[in-house]
N, C-alpha and C positions, 0 to 999 in steps of 0.2 A: 321487741328487739332492743338491745342496748346500743344506743348510738354514741356512747362515750368514745372519744377518740382513743384508738389503740395504735400507737405509733412505735415502731421498732426500728431503730437505726442499726441495721445489720450490715456491717462492713465486711461483706464476703470476700472482697478482693484481698484484704489483709488477714482474713480469718480462714475461710475455706481454702483459698489458693495457696497461702503460705504453708498450710498443713498438708494438703493433698494434691495441689495443682501440678507439682513436678513429678508425681508418681506415674509410672508407666501404665498403671491400671486406673482408668478413669472412673471405675465403679466406686461410689461413695456409700459406706454403710452407716447405720445408725450410731454405732459405737464411736466412729470417727466424728460424727456431727456432735454427739453428746460431749465430747472432750474439747470442742473448739471454744476459744475465747470469743463468743459470738459477737459481743460488742467490743471490738478491738480498737484501742486508741490509735489514732494517726500518729506516726512517728514525728516527734518534735525535732526540728532542725536546730533549735536554739535552746533545748532543754537541758544541756549538759554544761559542765564547767562553770556553774554558778551564774550563767546568763539568765536574766529574768524572763519568765514565761509570759507570753501574751495572754490576755483574758481567755481566749478560746482554748489555748493549750493548757492553761490552768484548769479550765472546766473539764477537759479530757482527763487530766491527772487526778481530779477529784471524783470522777464518775464511779458509781457503784452499780453493778448489774442488778436489775430488778427481776429479770427473768432470763434464764439461761438453760443450756443443756436440754434434757428431755422435755422439760416443761415448755421451753421456748419452741422446740420443734413441734410439740403437740398443738400449741397455740397457733403457729403458722399454718399447720395443716387445716385448721378450722377456718382460715381466712379472716378478713376484717382488719388487716394490718397494712400500714404504709412501710415499705421496706426501702430505705435509702442507702445507696452505696456509691462510692467513687468509681469512676471508669477504671478499666484494667491498666496494666503497666504500659508506659509509652517509651518511644525512643528517647534516649537521654542526650543525644548529641546536639540538639538544638531546641530552642523555645519557640513559642508562637511569634510570628512577625508582629511588629508594633501595629501594623494595619491589617491584622488577621481578618480574613473574610470567612465567615462561618459557612459559606457555600462553596469554599475552595479549600480542600484538604491540604493542598500544597503549601498553604500559608500557615499551617498549624502543626503542632507536635502531634504525631499520630501513634497508634498502637504499635508496639514492637511485636516480634513473633511470639515472645513470651506472653504478651498481652492478649494476643489472639487465643492462645491456649488457655489462659486464665478465664477469659470470657466464656469459652465453650465449657470449661469445667464448672463454672457457676451454673450454667444452664443444665448441665448433667446432674448437678447436685439437687437442684430444685425438682427435676423430673424424678430422680431416684428416690427422693424423700417425700414424694407426693405432696409438694407444697403448691397449692393452686395459684396461678398467676392470672390476673385480669388485665388491667391497663398497664402498659409499660411506657414510661415517660422519660425522655432524655433531654439534655441541653442540646443546643444546635451545633456544638463542636463535634467534629468527626470522631474523636476518641470516645466520646460519650455515646453517641447513637450507634457507633460500630460495636461497642461493648454490648449494648442492649440487643442489637440485631443478632450478633453471634450467640448470645446467651439464650434469647427467647424467640428469635425469629420475627419480632415485631417491635415497633416503637412509634411514639408520637413525639416529635420535637417540640420543645416549649422554650421560648427565649427567656422565660422567667428563671430558668436554671443557669443561664449564662453568667459568668463572673465578669466583673469590671476590670479592665486592664491597668490596675494601679497596684503599686507595692503596698501602700498604706491607704486605708479608707478613712474618710471623714465620718463623723457620726451620722451625718445626713445621708451619705452613700450607703452605710450599713443599714440604716432604717429603710432606705429605698429597696435594697435587696431583700430584706426581711419581708417587706410588704408584698413583694412579688412571689416569694417562695412559700410563705405560710399557707396560702390557700391550697397549694398542692399537698402540703404535709398534713393538712387537717380535713381534706375531702374524704368522705365516707366511701370505702371501696365498694365495688360491685359485690352483690350477694355471694358469700362463700368463696371469695377470691381475695388475693392480696394485690395491692397496687405496688409496682416496682418503679422506683425513681433512680435513674443513673445520672449523677451530676459530677461535681468536682469536690476536691478534698476538703475544702473549708468554707462551706456556705455559712454566712452569718446566722441564718435561722437555726442552724444546728449547734450554735454556740462554739464554733471553731474559729481558729485563727483567721484574721482577715488579711493577712499578708499572702495573697494567693495568686500572684502572677505565675502563670504556667501550671495552675492547679489541675 
């Protein structure tokens, strides 16, 4: 057995859902999957008008797909991958409270009705495309575990996926978050399954922007 890490950052929330999530027909076919930009760049808030990109945003801009379309779908069906994506869409009228309590959804930004639909669409896509799912891991924030629950009907909360409530991280804080997240991204999935991780938009270990308040 090849134990070499096979990690796929599959941002289904911005790929599958943008393409098919608003369709009245929840059925997802292979042709739609094959046409998806499976590794979809997170939209940069500061990437226009000549404003300098953060290191994470620049990494997104420079990214080149190594596996996509039918080949990616075939690989996912075989299992052995880590699939990481951001939680589904949230309410936009407020952010997390400064003293947000991960055990109290009322102190956090929660999924919108569209987000609920997106999460269910993700689960439908996995099922329709026969992509095997083993462990499902989420952050402790309600919007993350609720996305996992709606999509897959199961989840294990892991505080390692929580983000720190700062607009700008120090190098030490980034290193701290990377140290927590990397074991999850490098763990070998259960035999013939994929591990799904539902986190936040810009985890340092995925080389994304570290300005993630409200991620």
